[in-house]
C-alpha positions in Angstrom: -11.3 -58.8 10.3 -8.4 -61.0 11.3 -6.1 -59.2 8.8 -4.5 -56.9 11.3 -3.4 -56.8 15.0 -6.2 -54.9 16.8 -6.0 -53.2 20.2 -8.7 -53.2 22.9 -8.5 -50.5 25.6 -10.7 -50.0 28.6 -10.7 -48.6 32.1 -9.3 -50.7 35.0 -12.6 -50.4 37.0 -16.1 -49.4 35.9 -19.0 -49.0 38.3 -22.4 -48.6 36.7 -26.0 -48.4 37.8 -28.2 -46.2 40.0 -26.2 -45.3 43.1 -22.8 -46.1 41.6 -21.5 -42.8 43.1 -21.4 -44.5 46.5 -18.3 -46.4 45.2 -16.2 -43.2 44.8 -14.7 -42.9 48.3 -13.5 -46.5 48.2 -11.8 -46.0 44.8 -10.1 -42.8 46.0 -8.6 -44.9 48.9 -7.7 -47.7 46.5 -5.7 -45.2 44.3 -4.1 -43.7 47.4 -5.8 -40.3 47.0 -4.6 -38.0 49.7 -5.3 -34.7 48.0 -7.9 -34.9 45.3 -8.5 -32.3 42.6 -12.0 -32.2 40.9 -12.1 -30.6 37.5 -15.6 -29.5 36.6 -17.7 -26.6 35.2 -20.0 -24.0 36.7 -23.1 -25.7 35.4 -22.3 -28.9 37.3 -21.7 -26.8 40.5 -24.9 -24.8 40.0 -26.9 -28.0 39.6 -25.6 -29.2 43.0 -23.9 -32.2 41.6 -20.5 -31.3 42.7 -21.8 -31.0 46.3 -23.5 -34.4 46.0 -20.2 -35.9 44.9 -18.3 -34.4 47.7 -20.7 -35.5 50.4 -19.5 -39.1 50.4 -15.7 -38.4 50.1 -13.5 -38.4 53.1 -10.2 -37.3 51.5 -9.1 -33.7 51.1 -10.7 -32.3 48.0 -10.1 -29.2 46.0 -12.5 -28.1 43.2 -11.5 -26.3 40.0 -14.7 -25.1 38.5 -13.5 -23.0 35.5 -14.0 -25.5 32.6 -15.8 -23.8 29.6 -17.7 -25.5 26.8 -15.5 -26.3 23.8 -12.3 -25.4 25.8 -9.1 -24.1 24.2 -6.0 -26.0 25.1 -4.8 -23.0 26.9 -7.4 -23.6 29.6 -5.4 -26.7 30.6 -2.6 -24.5 31.9 -4.9 -23.2 34.6 -6.0 -26.7 35.6 -2.4 -27.9 35.9 -1.4 -24.9 37.9 -4.3 -25.5 40.2 -3.5 -29.2 40.7 0.2 -28.5 41.4 -0.6 -25.7 43.8 -3.0 -28.0 45.8 -0.5 -30.8 45.7 -3.1 -33.2 44.2 -2.2 -36.8 43.6 -5.4 -37.9 42.1 -7.9 -36.2 39.7 -11.6 -36.5 39.3 -13.2 -35.3 36.0 -16.8 -34.5 36.8 -19.2 -33.3 34.1 -19.5 -33.6 30.3 -16.8 -34.3 27.8 -15.1 -30.9 28.2 -14.6 -31.4 32.0 -13.4 -35.0 31.6 -11.1 -34.1 28.7 -9.6 -31.2 30.8 -9.1 -33.5 33.8 -7.5 -36.3 31.7 -5.1 -33.9 30.0 -4.2 -32.0 33.1 -3.4 -35.3 34.9 -1.0 -36.2 32.1 0.8 -32.9 32.1 1.5 -33.1 35.8 3.8 -36.0 35.0 5.1 -34.9 31.6 6.9 -31.8 30.5 5.6 -29.2 28.0 2.2 -28.0 27.0 -0.9 -29.6 25.4 0.3 -28.4 21.9 3.4 -30.6 22.2 1.2 -33.7 22.3 -1.3 -33.2 19.5 -1.7 -36.3 17.4 -1.4 -40.0 18.5 1.0 -41.7 20.9 3.3 -38.7 21.8 2.8 -38.8 25.5 5.8 -40.6 27.0 4.8 -41.1 30.7 1.5 -42.0 32.6 -0.1 -39.1 34.4 -1.9 -38.9 37.7 -4.7 -41.4 38.2 -8.1 -40.2 37.0 -11.6 -41.1 38.1 -14.1 -40.0 35.4 -17.8 -39.3 36.5 -20.0 -38.2 33.5 -23.0 -36.1 34.1 -24.1 -36.3 30.4 -24.6 -39.4 28.2 -22.8 -38.6 25.0 -19.1 -38.1 24.7 -17.9 -41.4 26.2 -14.8 -39.5 27.4 -14.8 -41.6 30.5 -13.7 -44.6 28.4 -11.7 -42.8 25.7 -8.0 -42.5 25.2 -8.5 -39.1 23.5 -8.9 -35.4 24.5 -10.0 -32.7 22.1 -9.4 -29.0 22.4 -9.8 -25.9 20.3 -6.5 -24.4 19.0 -7.3 -20.6 19.4 -4.5 -19.8 16.9 -6.4 -21.2 13.9 -9.8 -22.0 15.3 -9.4 -25.7 14.7 -10.2 -28.5 17.1 -7.2 -30.8 17.7 -6.9 -34.0 19.5 -4.4 -35.8 21.8 -4.6 -39.6 21.8 -2.6 -41.8 24.1 -3.2 -45.0 26.2 -2.1 -43.0 29.2 -5.2 -40.8 28.8 -7.9 -43.4 29.6 -9.1 -42.9 33.2 -8.3 -45.7 35.7 -11.9 -45.6 37.0 -15.3 -44.7 35.5 -18.4 -44.2 37.7 -21.6 -44.3 35.7 -24.5 -43.2 37.9 -27.6 -42.4 35.9 -29.0 -40.5 38.9 -26.5 -37.8 38.1 -28.0 -37.3 34.7 -31.7 -36.9 35.7 -31.4 -33.1 35.6 -29.9 -32.9 32.1 -31.9 -30.4 30.0 -33.8 -31.8 27.1 -31.5 -30.1 24.4 -28.4 -31.6 26.0 -30.1 -35.0 26.3 -30.6 -34.8 22.6 -27.3 -33.6 21.4 -25.2 -35.7 23.6 -27.3 -38.8 22.9 -26.8 -38.4 19.1 -23.1 -37.8 19.8 -23.0 -41.2 21.4 -24.8 -42.7 18.4 -22.3 -41.0 16.1 -19.4 -42.6 17.9 -20.9 -46.1 17.6 -22.1 -45.7 13.9 -18.7 -44.3 12.8 -16.9 -47.1 14.6 -19.1 -49.8 13.1 -18.5 -48.6 9.6 -14.8 -47.8 10.2 -12.1 -49.4 8.1 -10.6 -50.4 11.4 -13.7 -52.1 12.7 -12.9 -55.5 14.4 -14.7 -58.2 16.3 -14.7 -56.4 19.7 -15.5 -53.0 18.3 -18.4 -54.5 16.3 -19.9 -56.2 19.3 -19.7 -53.0 21.5 -20.9 -50.6 18.8 -23.9 -52.8 18.1 -25.0 -52.8 21.7 -24.5 -49.1 21.9 -26.7 -48.4 18.8 -29.4 -50.8 20.1 -29.5 -49.0 23.5 -29.8 -45.6 21.9 -32.5 -46.7 19.6 -34.4 -48.0 22.6 -33.8 -45.3 25.1 -33.0 -41.8 23.6 -36.6 -40.8 22.7 -37.8 -41.9 26.2 -34.9 -40.0 28.0 -35.7 -36.9 25.8 -39.4 -37.1 26.5 -39.2 -37.9 30.2 -35.8 -36.9 31.8 -36.7 -38.6 35.1 -37.0 -42.1 33.6 -34.1 -43.8 35.3 -34.1 -46.8 33.1 -33.8 -44.7 30.0 -31.1 -42.6 31.6 -29.2 -45.7 32.5 -29.5 -47.1 29.1 -28.2 -43.9 27.5 -25.3 -43.6 30.0 -24.2 -47.2 29.1 -24.6 -46.5 25.5 -22.3 -43.5 25.7 -19.7 -45.5 27.7 -19.8 -48.3 25.1 -19.4 -45.6 22.4 -16.3 -44.5 24.1 -15.0 -48.1 24.4 -15.5 -48.9 20.7 -14.1 -45.5 19.8 -10.9 -46.4 21.7 -10.7 -49.6 19.6 -11.5 -48.4 16.1 -11.9 -44.6 16.0 -14.3 -42.4 14.2 -14.4 -40.8 10.7 -15.8 -38.1 8.5 -18.6 -36.9 10.8 -16.1 -36.0 13.4 -13.8 -34.3 11.0 -16.6 -32.0 9.7 -17.9 -31.4 13.3 -14.5 -30.5 14.7 -14.2 -27.9 11.9 -17.7 -26.5 12.5 -16.9 -26.4 16.2 -13.5 -24.8 15.8 -14.6 -22.1 13.4 -18.2 -21.3 14.4 -18.2 -22.5 18.1 -21.0 -25.0 17.5 -21.1 -27.5 20.5 -19.6 -30.8 19.5 -22.7 -32.9 20.1 -24.9 -30.6 18.0 -22.3 -30.6 15.2 -22.0 -34.4 15.1 -25.8 -34.8 15.3 -26.4 -32.4 12.4 -23.8 -34.0 10.1 -24.5 -37.7 10.9 -27.4 -38.4 8.5 -25.6 -36.5 5.6 -22.3 -38.4 6.1 -24.1 -41.7 6.4 -25.8 -41.1 3.0 -22.4 -40.3 1.6 -20.8 -43.3 3.0 -23.6 -45.8 2.5 -22.6 -47.0 -1.1 -19.2 -48.0 0.3 -20.6 -50.5 2.9 -24.3 -51.3 2.2 -24.1 -54.6 4.1 -23.0 -52.8 7.3 -25.7 -50.2 6.9 -28.4 -52.9 6.4 -27.3 -54.5 9.6 -27.3 -51.1 11.4 -30.9 -50.6 10.2 -31.9 -53.7 12.1 -29.9 -52.5 15.2 -32.0 -49.3 15.0 -35.2 -51.3 15.1 -36.0 -51.1 11.4 -37.7 -54.1 9.7 -35.4 -55.1 6.8 -36.5 -58.6 6.1 -37.4 -59.0 2.5 -35.8 -55.7 1.4 -33.1 -55.4 -1.2 -29.6 -54.6 0.1 -30.0 -51.1 -1.2 -33.3 -50.4 0.4 -32.3 -52.0 3.7 -29.1 -49.8 3.9 -31.2 -46.7 3.1 -33.4 -47.6 6.1 -30.4 -46.9 8.4 -30.0 -43.4 7.1 -33.8 -42.7 7.2 -34.0 -44.1 10.8 -31.2 -41.9 12.1 -32.6 -38.8 10.3 -36.0 -39.4 11.9 -34.5 -39.9 15.3 -32.6 -36.6 15.1 -35.8 -34.9 14.0 -37.8 -36.4 16.9 -35.3 -35.1 19.5 -35.1 -31.6 18.1 -31.7 -31.7 16.5 -31.1 -28.8 14.0 -31.3 -30.3 10.5 -29.5 -27.6 8.4 -26.4 -25.5 8.8 -28.6 -22.5 8.1 -30.5 -23.3 11.2 -27.4 -22.6 13.2 -26.9 -19.2 11.3 -23.7 -20.5 9.6 -22.9 -18.3 6.7 -23.1 -20.1 3.3 -19.8 -18.5 2.2 -18.0 -20.4 4.9 -18.6 -23.8 3.2 -15.4 -23.7 1.1 -13.3 -22.7 4.1 -14.8 -25.5 6.2 -14.2 -28.1 3.6 -10.6 -27.1 3.0 -9.9 -26.9 6.8 -11.5 -30.3 7.3 -9.2 -32.0 4.8 -6.2 -30.1 6.1 -6.6 -31.2 9.7 -8.7 -34.3 9.6 -6.5 -36.9 7.8 -5.8 -38.9 11.0 -9.6 -39.7 11.2 -10.4 -39.7 7.5 -8.3 -42.8 7.0 -10.9 -44.7 9.0 -13.9 -43.5 6.8 -15.3 -46.2 4.6 -15.5 -43.9 1.6 -12.7 -41.6 0.4 -13.5 -37.9 1.1 -11.7 -35.2 -0.8 -12.3 -31.5 -0.7 -14.9 -31.5 -3.4 -16.8 -34.3 -1.7 -16.7 -32.3 1.6 -18.0 -29.2 -0.1 -20.8 -31.4 -1.6 -21.8 -32.7 1.8 -21.7 -29.2 3.4 -23.8 -27.8 0.6 -26.5 -30.5 1.0 -26.4 -29.9 4.8 -26.7 -26.2 4.3 
């Protein structure tokens, strides 16, 4: 800390709390929205959330409802074509991470030439896109606060990311009332996804004063609220706590970025179509155990954030408590514990390890412990 120049990024405006959706129409006016394009998915429409969002909006609104889970980058072409055809000058991303990522990327491509594949990597987007308002309906990805979008490359079955300051939405609207209907399984996987962001940021080699503060609060909120949100999905306090934890996870991710959990999860998702939240949640305890020896002090502090009593324990035992606490949390909320639980073939381990190291170097440089192909294979075998 203090040895490098760090960067803090966040939305221009964030509304949060029960009823925050009521601020949408005013923000559309503030951003000069005349023709508004909503990018969302069929599940959000079916749940009636899209209709609820539109009820309070006076501008002309057009809805693109074709976002798929774990979208390929080719899907963005359809979003861009839709926004251009409708003459949209403002975009709303409504849904989980996939819908918000599609909205953010489509908004960028309206004002920049080329296709998504031209911008994979960091800081390749030359111009700002259309303004974006992000409205999450899950509490996990933090995409509403993140400068990144992630898509599957259908050519090689690998997830690839675009990262740019121009990708952060201008406005985030965090209304826990929109998450009350979230199914139990999604509550669990998205909740542990948010925890993954904050834990990986807290142990990142790029961690800094601001990212530490934000990640700590996110971890504490998840430890306090995820089990309750999972057990009683109508508990507004727990839903609000999880939505804020997810947002804070996106904020700290923007500052310090993630590591090996995401690298392995992106590979598992790209090759075997496992949803991102489940992939992250499954790998998190295993990668934590791998990383622990490289930063035991940080792990010991995390154990206390997670509510574990560590006073009087040795550094080694206190750091181990963090791993145990996360593993117990994932078990309590029904996360699959083994790759075999997802019907992943054992003979896929070598390919996943090699692919992870080929495509994941941009994130692996943040990981507190060096991970080579053999180490990746070892983690995957233990996780199998």
